[in-house]
RODO-2510 file (C-alpha; in nm, 4 decimals, decimal comma):
residues 424
     n   res          X          Y          Z
     1     m    -1,4646     0,2169    -3,1131
     2     t    -1,4125     0,5816    -3,2689
     3     q    -1,1345     0,6584    -3,5110
     4     q    -0,9577     0,8541    -3,2263
     5     a    -0,9509     0,5655    -2,9798
     6     k    -0,5978     0,4372    -2,9173
     7     n    -0,4967     0,1093    -2,7805
     8     v    -0,3794     0,0409    -2,4201
     9     l    -0,0663    -0,1411    -2,2859
    10     y    -0,0434    -0,2426    -1,9233
    11     a     0,2612    -0,3988    -1,7739
    12     q     0,3943    -0,4918    -1,4219
    13     a     0,7419    -0,4436    -1,2961
    14     g     0,9508    -0,5110    -0,9830
    15     g     0,8742    -0,7177    -0,6728
    16     v     0,5093    -0,8221    -0,6740
    17     s     0,2527    -0,7591    -0,3945
    18     a    -0,0580    -0,9364    -0,2924
    19     v    -0,2725    -0,6714    -0,4586
    20     i    -0,0754    -0,5893    -0,7685
    21     n    -0,3320    -0,7905    -0,9781
    22     a    -0,6219    -0,5988    -0,8145
    23     s    -0,4551    -0,2984    -0,9859
    24     a    -0,4403    -0,4794    -1,3106
    25     a    -0,8252    -0,5420    -1,2609
    26     g    -0,8746    -0,1809    -1,1937
    27     v    -0,7130    -0,0839    -1,5111
    28     i    -0,8996    -0,3415    -1,7329
    29     e    -1,2512    -0,2766    -1,5945
    30     s    -1,1986     0,1015    -1,6009
    31     v    -1,0711     0,1059    -1,9755
    32     r    -1,3680    -0,1067    -2,0694
    33     q    -1,6056     0,1559    -1,9390
    34     h    -1,4764     0,3973    -2,1991
    35     p    -1,4778     0,2349    -2,5407
    36     g    -1,4897     0,5724    -2,7092
    37     q    -1,1696     0,6526    -2,5584
    38     f    -0,9810     0,3531    -2,5616
    39     g    -0,9304     0,0637    -2,8043
    40     k    -0,7823    -0,2835    -2,7502
    41     i    -0,6089    -0,3451    -2,4189
    42     y    -0,2908    -0,5434    -2,4264
    43     a    -0,0640    -0,6658    -2,1284
    44     a     0,3231    -0,7225    -2,1965
    45     i     0,4409    -1,0399    -2,0418
    46     n     0,7363    -0,9545    -1,8174
    47     g     0,7151    -0,5838    -1,8007
    48     i     0,9327    -0,3515    -2,0172
    49     k     1,1273    -0,6742    -2,1159
    50     g     0,8223    -0,8150    -2,2720
    51     v     0,7647    -0,5142    -2,4664
    52     l     1,1114    -0,5455    -2,6123
    53     e     1,0403    -0,9048    -2,7129
    54     e     0,6789    -0,8269    -2,8354
    55     a     0,5520    -1,0760    -2,5776
    56     l     0,1942    -0,9347    -2,5660
    57     v    -0,1471    -1,0762    -2,4691
    58     d    -0,4628    -0,9303    -2,5805
    59     l    -0,7173    -0,8624    -2,2888
    60     t    -0,9731    -0,6946    -2,4808
    61     d    -1,2189    -0,9882    -2,4634
    62     m    -1,0995    -1,1238    -2,1102
    63     s    -1,3873    -1,2730    -1,9507
    64     q    -1,5413    -1,1256    -1,6400
    65     a    -1,4775    -1,4382    -1,4518
    66     d    -1,1128    -1,4075    -1,5203
    67     i    -1,1166    -1,0569    -1,4160
    68     e    -1,2804    -1,1456    -1,0953
    69     y    -1,0292    -1,4199    -1,0394
    70     l    -0,7515    -1,1736    -1,1196
    71     k    -0,8694    -0,9704    -0,8113
    72     y    -0,7713    -1,2474    -0,5689
    73     l    -0,4469    -1,3815    -0,7366
    74     p    -0,1148    -1,3331    -0,5699
    75     g     0,1960    -1,2851    -0,7733
    76     a     0,2164    -1,1010    -1,0988
    77     a    -0,0401    -1,2392    -1,3360
    78     f     0,1496    -1,0857    -1,6405
    79     k     0,4999    -1,1518    -1,4888
    80     a     0,6899    -0,8595    -1,3422
    81     c     1,0577    -0,8108    -1,4520
    82     r     1,3544    -0,6776    -1,2617
    83     f     1,4767    -0,5000    -1,5863
    84     d     1,5438    -0,1302    -1,6760
    85     l     1,6177     0,0278    -2,0179
    86     g     1,9837     0,1411    -2,0573
    87     d     2,1030     0,4805    -2,1191
    88     e     1,9296     0,6249    -2,4396
    89     q     2,2593     0,7465    -2,5884
    90     q     2,4152     0,3819    -2,5369
    91     r     2,1163     0,1689    -2,6027
    92     a     1,9053     0,3730    -2,8641
    93     d     1,8156     0,0353    -3,0161
    94     q     1,5964    -0,0544    -2,7066
    95     y     1,4095     0,2677    -2,7297
    96     q     1,3517     0,2293    -3,1014
    97     r     1,2272    -0,1133    -3,0371
    98     v     0,9782     0,0043    -2,7810
    99     l     0,8657     0,2767    -3,0386
   100     d     0,8319     0,0093    -3,3035
   101     v     0,6171    -0,2121    -3,0935
   102     f     0,4060     0,0880    -2,9840
   103     t     0,3403     0,1817    -3,3437
   104     a     0,2785    -0,1771    -3,4529
   105     y     0,0027    -0,2213    -3,1961
   106     d    -0,1153     0,1504    -3,2151
   107     i    -0,0460     0,2042    -2,8434
   108     g    -0,1504     0,5461    -2,7154
   109     y    -0,1639     0,4609    -2,3512
   110     f     0,0980     0,2971    -2,1270
   111     f     0,0248     0,1974    -1,7735
   112     y     0,3257     0,0812    -1,5883
   113     n     0,2514    -0,0812    -1,2513
   114     g     0,5633    -0,0652    -1,0255
   115     g     0,7711     0,1235    -0,7890
   116     n     1,0082     0,4124    -0,8018
   117     g     1,2414     0,2708    -1,0620
   118     s     0,9622     0,1662    -1,2864
   119     m     0,8403     0,5176    -1,2845
   120     l     1,1616     0,6270    -1,4378
   121     t     1,1381     0,3793    -1,7215
   122     a     0,7921     0,4747    -1,7938
   123     q     0,8771     0,8362    -1,8050
   124     k     1,1790     0,7722    -2,0530
   125     v     0,9652     0,5492    -2,2713
   126     a     0,6800     0,8084    -2,3079
   127     d     0,9396     1,1034    -2,3813
   128     y     1,1176     0,9014    -2,6447
   129     c     0,8027     0,7952    -2,8265
   130     s     0,6743     1,1572    -2,8263
   131     r     0,9997     1,3012    -2,9461
   132     h     0,9868     1,0542    -3,2462
   133     g     0,6371     1,1266    -3,3739
   134     h     0,4264     0,8757    -3,1708
   135     p     0,2831     1,0447    -2,8606
   136     v     0,1941     0,8056    -2,5786
   137     t     0,0044     0,8890    -2,2612
   138     c     0,1950     0,7327    -1,9827
   139     i     0,0608     0,6999    -1,6422
   140     g     0,2133     0,5050    -1,3536
   141     v     0,0406     0,2597    -1,1290
   142     a     0,1733     0,2577    -0,7580
   143     k     0,2878    -0,0572    -0,6083
   144     t     0,5361    -0,1627    -0,3635
   145     i     0,5377    -0,3554    -0,0259
   146     d     0,8364    -0,1585     0,0803
   147     n     0,6209     0,1564     0,1423
   148     d     0,9021     0,3582     0,0102
   149     l     0,7172     0,5534    -0,2533
   150     a     0,7538     0,9251    -0,1843
   151     l     0,4697     1,1793    -0,1666
   152     s     0,2152     0,8925    -0,0911
   153     h     0,0537     0,8285     0,2318
   154     c     0,1352     0,4658     0,1828
   155     s     0,1853     0,2314    -0,1003
   156     p    -0,0716    -0,0104    -0,2339
   157     g     0,0880    -0,3666    -0,1352
   158     f     0,2278    -0,2444     0,1980
   159     g    -0,0915    -0,2974     0,4129
   160     s    -0,1259    -0,6675     0,3110
   161     a     0,2228    -0,7419     0,3834
   162     a     0,2296    -0,5585     0,7012
   163     k    -0,1091    -0,7652     0,7964
   164     y     0,0784    -1,0944     0,7163
   165     l     0,3885    -0,9965     0,9098
   166     a     0,1972    -0,8610     1,2157
   167     t    -0,0322    -1,1762     1,2201
   168     s     0,2613    -1,4361     1,1918
   169     f     0,4571    -1,2398     1,4544
   170     f     0,1696    -1,2353     1,6998
   171     e     0,1121    -1,6015     1,6610
   172     a     0,5019    -1,6718     1,6952
   173     t     0,4970    -1,4530     1,9941
   174     l     0,2391    -1,6712     2,1677
   175     d     0,4395    -1,9746     2,0780
   176     i     0,7619    -1,8384     2,2516
   177     l     0,5351    -1,7158     2,5530
   178     s     0,4145    -2,0786     2,6068
   179     m     0,7576    -2,2376     2,5678
   180     h     1,0182    -2,0050     2,6961
   181     q     1,0669    -2,1458     3,0473
   182     t     1,2142    -2,4636     2,9223
   183     s     1,3035    -2,3805     2,5653
   184     t     1,3436    -2,0902     2,3167
   185     k     1,3878    -1,7399     2,5002
   186     f     1,4701    -1,5245     2,1930
   187     f     1,2809    -1,5101     1,8596
   188     v     1,3634    -1,2778     1,5706
   189     m     1,1729    -1,2248     1,2484
   190     e     1,3376    -1,0544     0,9257
   191     t     1,1325    -0,8187     0,7158
   192     m     1,1974    -0,6864     0,3585
   193     g     1,2544    -0,3277     0,2582
   194     r     1,6287    -0,2760     0,1715
   195     n     1,7054     0,0759     0,2874
   196     v     1,3717     0,1465     0,4579
   197     g     1,2216    -0,0188     0,7693
   198     w     0,8570     0,0246     0,7206
   199     l     0,7696    -0,3535     0,7289
   200     s     0,9791    -0,3979     1,0276
   201     l     0,7348    -0,1818     1,2273
   202     a     0,4391    -0,4036     1,1473
   203     p     0,4985    -0,6651     1,4141
   204     g     0,4758    -0,3839     1,6611
   205     l     0,0913    -0,4049     1,6390
   206     v     0,1169    -0,7023     1,8601
   207     q     0,1529    -0,4453     2,1448
   208     d    -0,2256    -0,3632     2,1017
   209     a    -0,3098    -0,7033     2,2273
   210     m    -0,0106    -0,7604     2,4628
   211     p     0,0804    -0,3974     2,5855
   212     d     0,3823    -0,5482     2,7854
   213     v     0,5230    -0,7648     2,5389
   214     p     0,9138    -0,7722     2,5497
   215     i     0,9667    -0,6710     2,1849
   216     i     1,2579    -0,5068     2,0053
   217     i     1,2248    -0,3442     1,6715
   218     l     1,5169    -0,2686     1,4628
   219     p     1,4397    -0,0562     1,1503
   220     a     1,6857    -0,0028     0,8835
   221     e     1,6880     0,3759     0,9421
   222     r     1,8966     0,3318     1,2687
   223     p     2,2466     0,1858     1,2894
   224     f     2,2901    -0,1371     1,4803
   225     r     2,4680    -0,1153     1,8003
   226     r     2,5687    -0,4425     1,9002
   227     e     2,6251    -0,3981     2,2780
   228     a     2,3268    -0,1830     2,3166
   229     f     2,1031    -0,4592     2,1547
   230     l     2,2490    -0,7312     2,3693
   231     n     2,1948    -0,5268     2,6643
   232     e     1,8304    -0,4727     2,5872
   233     v     1,7718    -0,8520     2,5128
   234     k     1,9298    -0,9418     2,8389
   235     r     1,7245    -0,6775     3,0147
   236     l     1,3844    -0,8084     2,8634
   237     i     1,4617    -1,1666     2,9243
   238     d     1,5674    -1,1021     3,2931
   239     l     1,2374    -0,9235     3,3280
   240     h     0,9927    -1,1222     3,1284
   241     g     1,1697    -1,4599     3,0681
   242     y     1,1746    -1,4040     2,6841
   243     c     1,2093    -1,1640     2,4094
   244     v     1,0827    -1,1251     2,0449
   245     c     1,2462    -0,9007     1,7683
   246     s     1,1484    -0,7695     1,4507
   247     v     1,4475    -0,6652     1,2131
   248     s     1,4862    -0,4871     0,8778
   249     e     1,6961    -0,6917     0,6244
   250     g     1,8761    -0,3725     0,5492
   251     i     2,0192    -0,2821     0,9059
   252     r     2,3819    -0,1596     0,8888
   253     t     2,6604    -0,1231     1,1490
   254     e     2,7530     0,2215     1,2615
   255     n     3,0162     0,2269     0,9790
   256     g     2,7449     0,1870     0,7264
   257     q     2,8054    -0,1800     0,6377
   258     f     2,5061    -0,4120     0,5865
   259     i     2,5031    -0,6731     0,8688
   260     s     2,4214    -0,9533     0,6265
   261     i     2,4419    -0,9902     0,2383
   262     e     2,2874    -1,2744     0,0813
   263     g     2,4866    -1,2317    -0,2464
   264     e     2,5351    -1,0056    -0,5555
   265     e     2,3957    -1,0017    -0,9136
   266     h     2,5585    -0,8470    -1,1990
   267     a     2,3160    -0,7653    -1,5050
   268     n     2,2573    -0,4815    -1,7441
   269     g     2,5683    -0,3198    -1,6465
   270     h     2,4535    -0,2869    -1,2838
   271     t     2,5421    -0,4736    -0,9561
   272     f     2,2337    -0,5712    -0,7385
   273     t     2,2974    -0,6597    -0,3694
   274     q     2,0676    -0,9234    -0,2465
   275     l     1,9970    -0,8764     0,1259
   276     g     1,8944    -1,1541     0,3622
   277     g     1,9959    -1,3600     0,6656
   278     v     2,0321    -1,0945     0,9267
   279     s     1,7796    -1,2607     1,1394
   280     e     1,9646    -1,5787     1,1542
   281     k     2,2927    -1,3845     1,2512
   282     l     2,1277    -1,1987     1,5201
   283     a     1,9895    -1,5239     1,6615
   284     h     2,3432    -1,6761     1,6547
   285     l     2,4681    -1,3606     1,8183
   286     v     2,2170    -1,3723     2,1045
   287     a     2,2597    -1,7520     2,1528
   288     d     2,6463    -1,7180     2,1816
   289     s     2,6494    -1,4164     2,3897
   290     l     2,3709    -1,5120     2,6411
   291     n     2,4130    -1,8954     2,6303
   292     i     2,0282    -1,9288     2,5534
   293     k     1,8159    -2,1030     2,2874
   294     t     1,7106    -1,9027     2,0045
   295     h     1,5052    -1,9170     1,6841
   296     s     1,4911    -1,7069     1,3695
   297     a     1,2379    -1,6734     1,0799
   298     n     1,2664    -1,5065     0,7423
   299     p     0,9384    -1,4936     0,5821
   300     d     1,1039    -1,3613     0,2405
   301     y     0,8418    -1,3974    -0,0438
   302     l     0,5773    -1,5159     0,1927
   303     q     0,5099    -1,1426     0,3154
   304     r     0,4568    -1,0262    -0,0379
   305     s     0,2360    -1,3254    -0,1871
   306     a    -0,0029    -1,4056     0,0932
   307     s    -0,3425    -1,4007    -0,0703
   308     h    -0,5181    -1,5382     0,2407
   309     m    -0,3943    -1,2595     0,4507
   310     v    -0,4826    -0,9446     0,2454
   311     s    -0,6159    -0,6237     0,4046
   312     l    -0,9238    -0,5147     0,2606
   313     t    -0,8218    -0,1508     0,2995
   314     d    -0,4884    -0,2318     0,0915
   315     w    -0,6901    -0,4237    -0,1618
   316     q    -0,9208    -0,1218    -0,2143
   317     m    -0,6247     0,0821    -0,2577
   318     g    -0,4587    -0,1641    -0,5013
   319     y    -0,7624    -0,1420    -0,7262
   320     q    -0,8102     0,2202    -0,7037
   321     a    -0,4439     0,2604    -0,7955
   322     g    -0,5372     0,1009    -1,1398
   323     s    -0,8687     0,2711    -1,1856
   324     s    -0,7268     0,6158    -1,0801
   325     a    -0,4397     0,5770    -1,3432
   326     v    -0,7131     0,5345    -1,6121
   327     e    -0,9151     0,8404    -1,4821
   328     a    -0,5876     1,0426    -1,4953
   329     a    -0,5556     0,9500    -1,8638
   330     l    -0,9210     1,0369    -1,9212
   331     r    -0,8458     1,3948    -1,7846
   332     g    -0,5701     1,4277    -2,0422
   333     e    -0,2844     1,3984    -1,7738
   334     h     0,0423     1,2511    -1,8810
   335     g     0,3619     1,1456    -1,7026
   336     v     0,1995     1,1285    -1,3799
   337     l     0,1450     0,8694    -1,0887
   338     p    -0,1770     0,8696    -0,8778
   339     v    -0,0685     0,8537    -0,5115
   340     i    -0,2481     0,8098    -0,1964
   341     e    -0,3592     1,1287     0,0257
   342     k    -0,5129     1,0801     0,3415
   343     t    -0,7914     1,3163     0,4080
   344     d    -0,9323     1,2032     0,7474
   345     d    -0,8240     1,0073     1,0485
   346     t    -1,1622     0,8985     1,2060
   347     p    -1,2663     0,7203     1,0052
   348     f    -0,9475     0,6674     0,7846
   349     i    -1,0339     0,8186     0,4520
   350     w    -0,8090     0,8581     0,1554
   351     r    -0,8217     0,9586    -0,2081
   352     f    -0,5775     0,9514    -0,5061
   353     k    -0,4073     1,2552    -0,6361
   354     t    -0,1646     1,2807    -0,9239
   355     v     0,1966     1,3768    -0,9010
   356     a     0,4691     1,3926    -1,1540
   357     l     0,6477     1,0709    -1,2402
   358     q     0,9826     1,2638    -1,2278
   359     a     0,9004     1,3932    -0,8772
   360     v     0,9007     1,0323    -0,7235
   361     a     1,1200     0,8411    -0,9661
   362     d     1,4547     0,9031    -0,7504
   363     l     1,3069     0,9513    -0,4105
   364     e     1,2849     0,6950    -0,1354
   365     k     1,0539     0,7488     0,1645
   366     g     1,2035     0,6332     0,4974
   367     v     1,0443     0,5885     0,8281
   368     p     1,0148     0,9299     0,9897
   369     d     1,2132     0,9991     1,3023
   370     e     0,9001     1,0347     1,5121
   371     f     0,7949     0,6732     1,4397
   372     i     1,1080     0,5322     1,6016
   373     r     1,1917     0,5184     1,9604
   374     e     1,4868     0,7488     2,0820
   375     d     1,7063     0,4358     2,1445
   376     g     1,6344     0,2990     1,7846
   377     m     1,4983    -0,0403     1,9214
   378     g     1,1275     0,0258     1,9307
   379     i     0,8524     0,2149     1,7826
   380     t     0,6187     0,5006     1,8915
   381     a     0,2541     0,5465     1,9341
   382     e     0,2548     0,7603     1,6160
   383     a     0,3799     0,4608     1,4337
   384     l     0,1025     0,2365     1,5600
   385     d    -0,1561     0,5091     1,4640
   386     y    -0,0220     0,5048     1,1043
   387     l    -0,0225     0,1180     1,0831
   388     r    -0,3523     0,0359     1,2257
   389     p    -0,5840     0,1690     0,9451
   390     l    -0,3878    -0,0010     0,6796
   391     v    -0,4388    -0,3575     0,8109
   392     q    -0,8029    -0,3252     0,8570
   393     g    -1,0562    -0,5636     0,6965
   394     e    -1,0321    -0,8882     0,5168
   395     h    -1,0346    -0,9652     0,1456
   396     f    -1,1080    -1,3384     0,1608
   397     v    -1,0091    -1,5797    -0,1126
   398     s    -1,2169    -1,8707    -0,1667
   399     f    -1,0770    -2,2257    -0,0832
   400     k    -1,0757    -2,5533    -0,2872
   401     q    -0,9982    -2,8883    -0,1392
   402     g    -0,8533    -2,7370     0,1696
   403     l    -0,6214    -2,4846    -0,0215
   404     p    -0,6611    -2,1213    -0,1695
   405     n    -0,8383    -2,1554    -0,4949
   406     i    -0,5509    -1,9954    -0,7052
   407     k    -0,3756    -2,0771    -1,0151
   408     p    -0,1836    -1,9101    -1,2940
   409     l    -0,4110    -1,7491    -1,5553
   410     e    -0,4139    -1,9220    -1,8893
   411     l    -0,2704    -1,6539    -2,1288
   412     k    -0,2029    -1,6719    -2,5044
   413     n     0,0458    -1,4355    -2,6568
   414     v    -0,0553    -1,2541    -2,9795
   415     h     0,0903    -1,3449    -3,3079
   416     k     0,4182    -1,1282    -3,3332
   417     q     0,4254    -0,8640    -3,6201
   418     l     0,7961    -0,7644    -3,6040
   419     a     1,1255    -0,9223    -3,6366
   420     e     1,2911    -1,0806    -3,3302
   421     f     1,4651    -0,8344    -3,1102
   422     i     1,8366    -0,9323    -3,0067
   423     d     1,9028    -0,7441    -2,6811
   424     a     2,2877    -0,7224    -2,7081
***
C-alpha cells in the first residue's frame, strides 16, 4: 500500500434487491485489484446510520469463499437503512460526526449502494467533507427493484424482481385456468413500486406463452377507473371464463387518492406512507360486483428477495454496478453514479456510463406512455420488448438439505475509536 492510498467505505441503503450483494462483491473485488490506489475496505452496518454509530466492519481480509457466497446472498449483507441525514443547518452534528468517522478511519472513497434518495445523501456527505478539509471521492452504486432510476435504461435489481413476478403470475394463471369453471374466476396480484408501475408490467410476459390470456394490467401511471375496470373484468370473464390481473400498489383514483394505504410512519421529521393491500381491495370489489369467487396475492418482500429466481442478466448488471463505481473512482471521477446505457438490441448489449449524482437524486422515472395501452389496463408490444432481455438467464443458487444454501454472513464490528454519538 502506497502512502497515497486511502481507505474505502461501502454502505447499503433503502429497500434491498436480490442482487444488491452482487454489487458489494463487485466493489470489494475491484478495490482489491488496485492495492496502490486503495487501502483498507470497510463496510458500514446499516447504511449512513451505521456511519453515525461507527458500526463498521473491516472487509480487507474477507475470504474469497465469503465473497463468492456474497454473490448469491439475498437481503442486504451489511444491512440497509431507511434513514437520511437531516438538513445541514439544523443537524450540523450529524455531518460533523460523519466527518469525524471518515477522518478517524482515513476514508478517501465512499461507495453508497442505493436508489435516488441515497444518491442525495451521498452527495451531501461528500460536499461537507470536502468543505471541511477532508476530500472524499463519492460514487453511487445503482440499485432499486422499482426501476425508477432516471437516466438509466434499467436499474440493477429490477430484472430479478420482474422475473420472479412474471414466473409466479404465470404459474398462478395456469392454476386459475385449471379451476375457473367451478371455482375462482378472478385472480389479482399486487406489485411494489410506489409511484411507478414498472413491476406491474412484468406479469404481462405471460402473453409470450399464452397470447390470448385474459389479462388486465394496472400501472400506477394511470388513474383507476372503477366502472371501466369492472366492465373489462366482466367482458374477459364472459369471453374466457376467467380473468387475471396485475396491479401496482400505488394506483390512485381519478382524484389522486391512493386506493389502499397500509399505514403511516413518522420518523426523522418525515411522514412515510406505507402502501399495500390494493389487490385484496380489488378482489373484494370484483367479488361483490360480479358475484364470483376471487383470490388475491401480495408478494411484498418476496419479489425483492428471491435468490432462487435471479435473472443472470440482472445479476451481471448488479455486479457491474459495483465494479463500475470503482472504475469511476480510478478515473478520478467524483459525485457520479454509473448507470446503464443500452448499446444494442440484437443481442441485448449494455454498458455503464457515469452521470452526476445531483442529476438523478430528485428524479423519478415512470413507465412511458408508449408502454401502456390506451385504455390504461394493459401493456404494449414495446413494453414486452423492453422487459424480455432483462429477465434472461438464470443465476442458480446452490441447495442444501432441500433449501437454498443461504445464511447471514458472520461479521465482526471493528473496535470503536470515537465516543458514542447521540442522535438527538
